[in-house]
C-alpha positions in Angstrom: -19.1 -19.6 -4.4 -16.6 -22.4 -5.1 -14.6 -21.6 -2.0 -17.8 -21.4 0.1 -19.0 -24.9 -1.0 -15.5 -26.4 -0.6 -15.2 -24.9 2.9 -18.7 -26.2 3.9 -17.8 -29.7 2.9 -14.4 -29.5 4.7 -16.1 -28.4 7.9 -19.1 -30.8 7.6 -21.5 -27.9 7.1 -24.5 -28.1 4.7 -23.3 -27.7 1.1 -26.4 -25.7 0.2 -27.6 -22.8 2.4 -30.9 -23.3 4.2 -33.8 -20.9 3.7 -33.3 -17.5 5.2 -35.0 -16.9 8.5 -36.4 -13.6 7.2 -38.3 -13.4 3.9 -36.7 -10.1 3.1 -33.1 -8.9 3.7 -32.7 -6.4 6.4 -30.5 -3.4 5.5 -29.6 0.1 6.6 -31.0 3.0 4.4 -27.7 4.8 5.0 -25.5 2.0 3.6 -23.5 3.3 0.7 -20.4 2.1 -1.2 -17.3 4.1 -0.4 -16.1 6.6 -3.1 -13.9 5.1 -5.8 -10.4 4.4 -4.5 -11.4 4.9 -0.9 -12.4 1.3 -0.1 -15.0 -1.2 -1.2 -18.4 -2.6 -0.4 -17.6 -5.9 1.3 -20.1 -8.8 0.8 -19.5 -11.7 3.2 -21.6 -14.9 3.4 -21.6 -16.5 6.8 -22.8 -20.0 7.8 -23.2 -20.4 11.5 -23.9 -23.6 13.5 -26.9 -22.4 15.5 -28.6 -25.7 16.5 -28.8 -26.7 20.2 -25.7 -28.9 20.9 -22.9 -28.9 23.4 -21.0 -31.9 22.3 -18.2 -32.0 19.7 -20.2 -32.7 16.6 -21.6 -30.9 13.6 -24.6 -28.7 14.5 -28.1 -30.0 13.8 -29.1 -26.7 12.4 -27.4 -23.7 10.7 -28.2 -20.1 10.0 -27.0 -18.6 6.7 -26.3 -14.8 6.7 -25.0 -12.4 4.1 -23.7 -9.2 5.5 -22.7 -6.1 3.5 -20.5 -3.3 4.8 -18.4 -0.5 3.4 -14.7 -1.0 4.3 -11.5 0.9 3.9 -8.2 -0.5 2.8 -7.2 -3.7 4.7 -3.7 -2.5 5.2 -3.3 1.1 6.3 -0.7 1.6 3.6 -3.3 1.1 0.8 -1.6 0.5 -2.5 1.8 1.2 -0.9 4.4 -1.3 0.1 3.9 -3.4 3.2 6.6 -4.9 5.4 6.4 -8.6 6.2 8.3 -10.8 8.6 8.7 -14.5 8.0 7.5 -16.6 11.0 9.7 -19.8 11.4 8.3 -20.9 14.7 4.5 -20.8 14.5 2.6 -22.3 11.6 -0.9 -21.4 10.5 -1.7 -24.9 9.0 -0.4 -28.4 8.5 -1.1 -31.1 5.9 -4.3 -33.0 6.7 -5.8 -30.1 8.6 -8.2 -27.3 7.7 -5.7 -24.8 6.2 -7.6 -24.8 2.9 -11.0 -24.4 4.6 -12.6 -21.0 5.1 -13.6 -21.4 8.8 -13.3 -18.9 11.7 -11.0 -21.3 13.6 -8.6 -21.2 10.7 -7.6 -17.7 11.7 -7.0 -18.3 15.4 -3.5 -19.8 14.8 -2.2 -16.5 13.3 -3.3 -14.1 16.1 -0.4 -14.4 18.4 2.3 -14.2 15.8 0.5 -11.4 14.0 0.2 -9.3 17.2 3.9 -9.8 18.0 4.8 -8.8 14.4 2.7 -5.6 14.5 4.2 -4.6 17.9 7.6 -4.7 16.2 6.3 -2.5 13.4 5.6 -5.0 10.6 2.5 -5.0 8.6 1.8 -8.8 8.9 3.4 -12.2 9.0 4.3 -14.6 6.2 4.1 -18.3 7.2 6.1 -21.2 6.1 5.1 -24.8 5.6 4.9 -27.0 8.7 6.8 -29.9 7.2 10.1 -28.5 5.8 9.8 -25.0 7.3 11.2 -23.5 4.1 8.4 -23.2 1.6 6.0 -20.2 1.5 2.4 -20.7 2.5 0.5 -17.5 2.8 0.2 -14.3 4.9 -2.3 -14.2 7.7 -5.2 -13.3 5.5 -4.0 -13.2 1.9 -2.1 -15.2 -0.7 1.5 -14.5 -1.7 3.1 -14.0 -5.2 6.7 -13.9 -6.2 7.9 -12.3 -9.5 11.2 -13.1 -11.3 11.6 -11.7 -14.8 8.5 -12.6 -16.8 7.5 -15.4 -14.4 4.9 -15.1 -11.6 5.0 -17.8 -8.9 2.6 -18.6 -6.1 2.4 -21.6 -3.7 0.4 -24.5 -5.0 -2.9 -25.4 -3.4 -2.2 -28.6 -1.5 -4.7 -28.3 1.3 -2.9 -25.9 3.6 -3.6 -22.7 1.7 -6.9 -20.9 1.1 -7.8 -20.9 -2.6 -8.7 -17.2 -2.7 -10.9 -15.9 -5.6 -8.5 -12.9 -5.9 -5.6 -15.3 -6.2 -7.4 -17.1 -9.0 -8.4 -13.8 -10.7 -4.8 -12.5 -10.6 -3.5 -15.7 -12.1 -5.9 -15.4 -15.0 -5.2 -11.7 -15.5 -1.4 -12.3 -15.4 -1.7 -15.0 -18.0 -3.8 -12.8 -20.2 -1.0 -10.2 -20.0 1.6 -12.6 -21.2 3.2 -13.6 -17.9 4.2 -17.2 -17.2 2.4 -18.3 -14.0 3.6 -21.2 -12.0 1.7 -22.8 -9.1 4.3 -24.8 -7.2 6.3 -24.9 -4.0 8.2 -21.6 -3.6 11.2 -21.5 -1.3 12.3 -18.7 1.0 15.5 -18.4 -1.1 13.4 -17.6 -4.2 11.5 -15.1 -2.3 14.6 -13.3 -1.1 16.0 -13.0 -4.6 12.8 -12.1 -6.3 12.3 -8.9 -8.4 9.1 -8.1 -6.6 6.6 -9.7 -4.2 2.9 -9.0 -3.7 -0.1 -10.3 -1.8 -3.7 -10.8 -3.0 -7.0 -11.1 -1.2 -10.6 -9.9 -1.3 -9.9 -7.0 1.0 -6.3 -6.2 0.0 -6.9 -6.8 -3.8 -3.2 -6.5 -4.7 -0.8 -5.3 -2.0 2.9 -4.8 -3.0 5.5 -6.0 -0.5 8.3 -3.5 0.2 10.4 -5.6 2.4 10.8 -9.1 3.9 12.6 -9.8 7.2 13.8 -13.3 7.7 16.1 -14.5 10.6 17.0 -10.9 11.3 17.9 -10.1 7.7 15.8 -7.5 5.9 15.5 -7.6 2.1 13.9 -4.7 0.3 12.2 -4.7 -3.2 12.6 -1.7 -5.5 9.8 -0.1 -7.5 8.0 3.1 -8.1 7.8 4.3 -4.5 8.0 0.7 -3.5 5.3 -0.5 -5.9 6.7 -2.9 -8.5 5.7 -2.7 -12.2 4.0 -6.1 -12.2 2.1 -5.4 -9.0 0.9 -2.0 -10.4 -0.1 -3.5 -13.7 -2.1 -6.4 -12.2 -3.8 -4.2 -9.6 -4.8 -1.7 -12.3 -6.1 -4.4 -14.7 -8.1 -6.2 -12.0 -9.7 -3.1 -10.4 -10.5 -1.7 -13.9 -12.4 -4.9 -14.6 -14.2 -4.7 -11.2 -15.2 -1.1 -11.7 -16.3 -1.5 -15.3 -13.6 0.7 -16.7 -12.1 -1.9 -19.0 -13.7 -4.4 -21.4 -14.4 -7.6 -19.6 -13.1 -10.4 -21.8 -13.1 -12.8 -18.8 -16.9 -12.9 -18.5 -16.7 -12.0 -14.8 -18.9 -9.0 -14.5 -22.7 -9.0 -14.4 -24.8 -5.8 -14.9 -27.6 -5.3 -12.4 -30.7 -3.5 -13.5 
């Protein structure tokens, strides 16, 4: 909800959704959530500028939609290590732009680099900041975390990174488990010498990183079949809360009757 409102303001969209066009939601009678561990039921709100306008300006009218769909794992590896390549030529966002706004155009900048990376056998691309070209930003569709000892670091939110809800959840879960969490600029050098690395996102939840390739050099991270101990612990803790298998001391879950 917070991300949706912030993104609406950043893109000059209505902060509150207009009334739904249909008095009752339309759904498929065959829609079912995937079996536990086989995916998730994805809920995505969408605000579309649908008013009649051709000029470059905010639309005079908007349509608010919430669509629900069963989905599998975002990465084909599932909870298995993914292999990332650092992109030092293309950048997904720059200071003063819309990198921290959840808009469809925010993803267009990653498509070319992502396709090239996948053609080379990588799972996805890790982007650097557009100013110094040495600090981590995020992966194409998820946030990045770096673990060193008992400290978990993630790039600070400074307008170029999406403030993902899973990012926020993992930070709070990690702190509750006794880890020191730092939100600050994280350099490539820190990444390459880390104990383990993982990504977070609505679709990926927690995705351990098995290797990073930078300027032709590949660095691999050890773990249980490539899954680090911290990644595994945080993944289990968060999904247990989501599925009601653990006591919710965060006050996040709501029981529907």
